[in-house]
C-alpha positions in Angstrom: 0.1 83.1 -111.3 3.1 81.6 -112.2 2.8 77.5 -113.1 5.3 74.2 -114.4 5.1 70.8 -115.2 6.6 68.2 -116.6 6.7 64.7 -117.3 4.4 61.8 -119.2 0.8 59.6 -118.0 2.5 57.7 -116.5 3.4 60.8 -114.2 3.0 63.5 -113.8 5.2 66.6 -111.9 3.5 69.8 -111.1 4.4 72.5 -109.1 2.8 76.6 -109.0 3.0 79.2 -107.0 0.4 82.8 -107.0 -0.2 86.2 -105.3 -3.2 86.8 -104.7 -2.8 90.2 -102.7 -5.2 91.9 -105.1 -7.2 89.3 -105.4 -11.1 89.4 -103.6 -12.6 85.8 -103.6 -15.1 84.1 -100.9 -16.3 80.4 -101.0 -19.6 79.5 -99.5 -19.7 80.6 -95.9 -16.0 79.7 -94.8 -14.0 82.6 -96.4 -14.1 85.8 -97.4 -10.9 87.5 -99.1 -10.9 90.8 -99.9 -8.0 92.9 -101.9 -5.1 94.3 -100.9 -4.7 91.7 -98.2 -1.4 89.7 -98.2 -2.0 86.2 -99.2 -0.1 83.8 -101.6 -0.2 80.2 -102.9 2.4 77.9 -103.7 2.5 74.7 -103.7 4.6 71.7 -105.5 2.4 67.7 -106.1 2.6 64.7 -108.8 0.1 62.8 -110.8 0.3 58.9 -111.5 -1.6 56.1 -112.5 -2.1 54.7 -108.5 -2.4 58.3 -106.5 -2.3 61.6 -106.8 0.3 63.1 -104.3 0.5 66.9 -102.6 3.8 67.1 -101.8 3.6 70.3 -100.2 1.0 72.9 -100.0 2.2 76.9 -98.6 -0.7 79.0 -98.0 -0.3 82.4 -96.5 -2.9 85.1 -95.4 -2.1 87.8 -93.7 0.1 86.4 -89.9 -1.6 83.0 -91.5 0.6 80.5 -92.8 -0.6 77.2 -93.2 1.7 73.5 -94.7 -0.1 70.9 -95.9 0.2 67.9 -97.7 -1.4 64.9 -98.2 -1.7 62.0 -100.9 -5.4 60.4 -102.7 -5.4 56.7 -103.5 -7.8 56.2 -107.0 -8.7 52.8 -105.1 -9.5 51.5 -100.9 -11.4 52.7 -98.3 -9.1 55.0 -96.2 -7.6 56.4 -99.5 -6.6 60.2 -98.4 -3.8 60.8 -96.0 -3.9 64.4 -94.6 -1.3 66.6 -92.8 -1.3 70.4 -91.6 0.0 72.8 -89.7 0.4 76.4 -88.5 2.2 78.9 -87.3 1.6 80.8 -83.6 -1.1 83.3 -85.3 -3.7 85.8 -84.0 -7.4 84.5 -84.7 -8.5 87.8 -84.5 -6.2 88.6 -87.3 -8.2 85.9 -89.4 -11.4 86.1 -88.3 -13.1 88.8 -90.1 -12.4 86.6 -92.9 -13.9 83.6 -92.0 -17.7 84.0 -92.0 -18.8 80.6 -90.6 -16.9 82.0 -86.6 -17.4 85.2 -87.2 -20.3 85.2 -84.7 -17.8 84.0 -82.4 -15.8 86.6 -82.2 -12.3 84.6 -81.0 -9.5 85.8 -80.2 -6.2 84.6 -78.9 -3.3 82.6 -80.6 -3.2 79.1 -82.1 -0.9 76.7 -83.6 -2.4 73.3 -84.7 0.1 70.4 -86.0 -2.6 66.8 -87.5 -2.7 64.7 -89.7 -5.8 62.6 -90.4 -6.5 59.3 -92.7 -9.7 57.8 -94.0 -11.7 57.9 -97.2 -11.6 60.6 -99.2 -16.0 61.6 -99.9 -16.4 61.4 -96.1 -14.2 63.4 -93.4 -16.6 62.6 -90.4 -14.6 58.9 -90.6 -11.2 60.4 -90.5 -8.6 59.1 -87.4 -7.1 62.3 -86.4 -4.2 62.7 -84.4 -2.1 65.6 -83.8 -2.4 69.0 -81.5 -3.8 72.5 -81.5 -2.1 75.0 -78.7 -4.2 78.0 -78.4 -2.9 80.4 -75.3 -4.3 83.7 -74.5 -7.9 81.8 -76.0 -11.5 83.8 -76.0 -14.8 83.4 -77.3 -17.9 84.3 -77.3 -20.7 81.3 -77.0 -24.8 81.9 -78.4 -26.7 83.9 -76.0 -27.2 84.6 -72.9 -23.6 82.9 -72.5 -21.2 85.2 -71.1 -17.7 85.4 -73.1 -15.5 82.5 -72.3 -12.2 83.9 -72.0 -8.3 83.8 -70.6 -8.4 80.2 -71.9 -4.5 78.1 -72.7 -4.0 74.5 -73.5 -4.6 71.9 -76.0 -6.6 70.1 -77.5 -5.4 66.5 -78.7 -7.1 64.7 -81.7 -6.9 60.6 -80.6 -8.5 58.8 -83.9 -12.3 59.9 -83.6 -11.8 61.6 -80.3 -10.5 64.2 -79.1 -10.1 65.7 -76.3 -8.3 69.0 -73.8 -5.9 69.1 -71.4 -6.6 70.4 -68.2 -8.2 74.3 -68.5 -8.7 77.3 -66.8 -11.3 79.8 -67.9 -12.8 82.9 -67.1 -16.8 82.6 -68.3 -18.0 86.1 -67.1 -17.5 86.9 -63.6 -16.5 83.0 -62.9 -13.7 80.7 -62.8 -13.8 77.0 -64.2 -11.4 74.5 -64.3 -11.9 70.7 -65.8 -11.5 69.1 -68.9 -13.7 68.0 -71.9 -13.4 65.6 -74.9 -15.5 65.0 -77.5 -16.2 61.4 -79.5 -17.2 60.6 -83.4 -17.4 63.2 -85.3 -20.3 61.6 -87.2 -23.0 61.8 -84.4 -20.8 63.1 -81.5 -21.1 63.6 -77.9 -19.5 65.7 -75.7 -18.1 65.4 -72.2 -17.2 67.6 -70.0 -16.0 67.5 -66.4 -15.5 70.7 -64.5 -15.5 72.3 -61.2 -15.6 76.4 -59.7 -15.8 78.1 -56.2 -18.4 80.1 -57.6 -20.2 80.0 -60.6 -22.4 82.9 -60.9 -25.8 81.4 -62.7 -25.8 84.9 -64.2 -22.7 83.3 -66.6 -24.7 80.9 -67.8 -27.3 82.5 -69.1 -29.9 82.7 -66.1 -30.6 85.0 -62.9 -33.1 85.5 -60.2 -35.7 88.0 -61.0 -32.6 90.4 -62.2 -30.2 89.7 -59.9 -28.0 87.1 -59.5 -27.7 83.5 -57.6 -24.2 81.0 -57.1 -23.5 78.2 -57.7 -20.9 77.6 -54.7 -18.7 74.3 -54.0 -19.4 73.6 -57.8 -18.1 70.5 -59.3 -19.4 68.5 -61.9 -19.5 65.5 -64.6 -21.9 66.3 -67.5 -21.7 64.7 -71.6 -24.5 66.1 -74.6 -25.4 64.1 -77.3 -28.3 64.9 -79.5 -29.3 67.8 -77.7 -29.6 65.2 -74.5 -27.7 66.1 -71.0 -27.0 64.0 -69.0 -25.5 64.7 -65.7 -23.3 62.0 -64.4 -22.4 63.7 -61.2 -23.1 67.4 -60.2 -22.7 68.4 -56.6 -23.3 72.3 -54.9 -24.4 74.7 -52.5 -26.9 76.8 -53.1 -27.4 79.6 -50.1 -27.3 77.1 -47.7 -28.4 74.1 -48.5 -25.6 71.5 -50.5 -27.2 69.6 -53.1 -25.9 66.3 -54.9 -27.6 66.2 -58.6 -27.7 63.1 -60.8 -30.2 62.3 -63.9 -30.8 63.7 -67.7 -32.0 66.8 -69.1 -33.8 66.2 -72.8 -33.9 68.9 -75.3 -31.9 71.3 -74.0 -33.3 73.8 -76.0 -36.7 73.5 -74.4 -35.4 71.2 -71.2 -37.6 68.4 -69.4 -35.3 67.8 -66.5 -35.9 64.2 -64.6 -33.2 64.0 -61.8 -32.5 62.7 -59.0 -31.1 65.3 -55.8 -29.5 65.0 -52.4 -28.9 66.7 -49.4 -27.4 66.3 -45.9 -29.3 69.4 -44.7 -32.2 70.7 -46.8 -33.4 74.3 -47.3 -37.2 73.8 -49.2 -36.4 78.0 -49.9 -33.2 77.7 -51.2 -34.7 74.9 -53.3 -37.2 77.1 -54.2 -35.4 79.4 -55.6 -34.3 77.7 -58.4 -37.7 77.3 -60.0 -37.8 81.2 -60.5 -34.6 81.2 -62.1 -35.5 83.4 -65.7 -33.7 83.2 -68.9 -31.6 86.1 -69.8 -33.6 88.8 -72.1 -36.3 86.4 -72.8 -39.8 87.4 -72.2 -42.1 86.5 -69.5 -44.2 85.3 -71.5 -41.1 82.6 -71.8 -41.7 78.9 -70.9 -39.7 78.8 -68.2 -38.3 76.0 -65.8 -40.0 72.7 -65.3 -38.7 69.5 -63.7 -39.3 66.5 -62.2 -37.1 65.6 -58.9 -36.9 63.0 -56.8 -35.2 64.4 -53.7 -34.3 62.4 -50.5 -32.4 64.6 -47.6 -30.9 63.4 -44.0 -32.4 66.7 -42.4 -33.3 70.1 -43.4 -35.9 72.9 -42.7 -38.8 74.6 -44.5 -38.7 77.6 -42.5 -39.8 77.4 -38.5 -39.9 73.5 -39.3 -37.1 71.6 -38.7 -37.5 67.6 -40.2 -35.3 64.3 -40.6 -35.0 62.0 -43.7 -36.9 63.7 -45.8 -38.3 61.8 -49.1 -40.3 63.3 -51.3 -41.1 63.5 -55.5 -41.2 66.9 -56.7 -42.5 69.0 -59.8 -41.4 72.4 -60.2 -43.9 73.7 -62.8 -44.9 77.7 -63.5 -42.6 78.9 -60.3 -44.0 76.3 -57.9 -42.7 73.6 -56.2 -45.0 70.6 -55.7 -44.0 68.5 -53.1 -45.5 64.0 -53.4 -45.5 60.7 -51.3 -44.1 63.4 -48.8 -42.7 61.5 -45.7 -40.3 62.8 -43.2 -39.5 62.4 -39.0 -40.4 66.1 -37.3 -42.1 67.3 -33.4 -41.0 63.7 -32.4 -43.3 61.7 -34.8 -43.6 61.2 -38.8 -45.5 63.3 -41.0 -47.0 61.7 -44.4 -49.0 63.9 -47.5 -48.3 66.3 -50.4 -47.9 69.8 -50.7 -48.0 72.7 -53.0 -45.3 75.2 -52.1 -45.4 78.6 -53.9 -43.3 82.0 -53.0 -44.3 83.7 -53.8 -44.3 86.7 -56.9 -44.3 88.8 -53.9 -42.6 87.9 -51.8 -45.0 86.3 -49.3 -45.0 82.3 -49.2 -48.4 80.6 -50.5 -48.5 76.8 -49.7 -51.1 74.4 -48.9 -50.4 71.2 -47.5 -52.5 67.6 -47.1 -50.5 66.1 -44.0 -50.8 62.7 -42.0 -49.2 63.4 -38.8 -48.3 59.7 -35.9 -46.8 59.8 -33.0 -46.4 63.6 -33.0 -45.8 66.0 -30.0 -48.9 68.0 -30.0 -47.0 71.0 -28.7 -44.8 71.0 -30.5 -47.2 70.5 -33.3 -50.2 73.2 -32.8 -47.0 76.1 -32.5 -46.0 74.9 -35.9 -49.0 75.7 -37.4 -50.3 79.1 -35.0 -51.2 77.6 -32.0 -48.8 79.5 -30.1 -51.0 80.8 -26.9 -52.9 77.8 -26.5 -51.3 74.8 -24.4 -52.1 71.5 -25.8 -49.9 68.3 -24.4 -49.3 64.4 -24.9 -48.5 63.1 -28.7 -50.8 63.4 -32.1 -52.6 61.1 -34.4 -54.1 63.7 -37.1 -54.8 63.6 -40.1 -56.6 67.6 -42.2 -55.1 70.4 -44.7 -53.7 73.1 -43.7 -53.4 76.2 -46.4 -51.5 79.6 -46.3 -52.6 82.3 -48.9 -51.4 85.3 -47.4 -50.4 86.1 -43.9 -52.1 85.8 -41.7 -54.6 84.2 -43.4 -55.0 80.1 -42.3 -56.8 78.3 -42.9 -57.5 74.1 -42.2 -59.4 71.6 -41.8 -59.2 67.6 -40.8 -59.5 65.0 -37.8 -57.2 65.2 -34.1 -56.7 62.6 -31.9 -54.7 63.6 -28.4 -53.3 60.7 -26.9 
């Protein structure tokens, strides 16, 4: 180590350099540098009665070359200025020495030029500026989300916010494009707008009885704060059904979902698929999806039943869809009631319905419940219950008025 200094208490200059190739050192969970790894530090600065100035710092660690400057005033609130620059370096060469990010296995090229100003005792209150450029970048999110790869773009720092350029990202087998921003470093809000022509939900960590389910034509705008996810806008197609979703997912680690769903043409069986999604790699005893939803559909179907103007409050729980305050037009009249729909563990649907029929076609309504040999005509006012547990077993009860 070479160290030199000169001056007086009113102003003292200090400089030095240190070849650390033979040194092994670590600091908490941030860095763990082994011996025989190229490492050199050089600096130049000064001290006086008002401030400490680091006019130049060079830190070389393998392929990384970092330069920095700083000024620290002994008085005032925003008393620290920082500036950092790096060369374009390979993240994969540095990651083994950085334990706090090693689990994410980042690879690709990075280059940073960042400056900040704020209180020296609280970096979370800093106002930042500058950019981080990355190319061919990849990172492994926490399980069970698949690897993010093929990322190239820029992160812009603006005060207490940062935002990305428009990005194209490969997540597992899915391609996603979009951009994101983060506001407030102390209590951050993460916002993202993105789209995908076809998102494999297994890339997000969910599948359907071991099989993949695709969310086609996906467009979304979401924000995350304090583990609460706000769905500002989300539209997608599941099988034959187009959906638009807005709402909240509270406590994302143990989600409580409350959303509003609208669809121009809803197939209830497609909606039931979402209730059967399972987290990949979790046991059968794991908590299954739970969701409250208000549903509106201009038209749709459930198996052989076609309807229009559907409105319902729904609850997904334990792979079962409960429909409450249900109303729609079908059979030439109006239908209301409530129901319990279960696609069944073996693929055989189970359902139980309490219904009111007003002014419906007797022929269409009776055919829909399996009475195809009998000929009943006219319009009906009907109230009753209908249940099917196993095909062909069916039961029904109620009151029937033929007009």
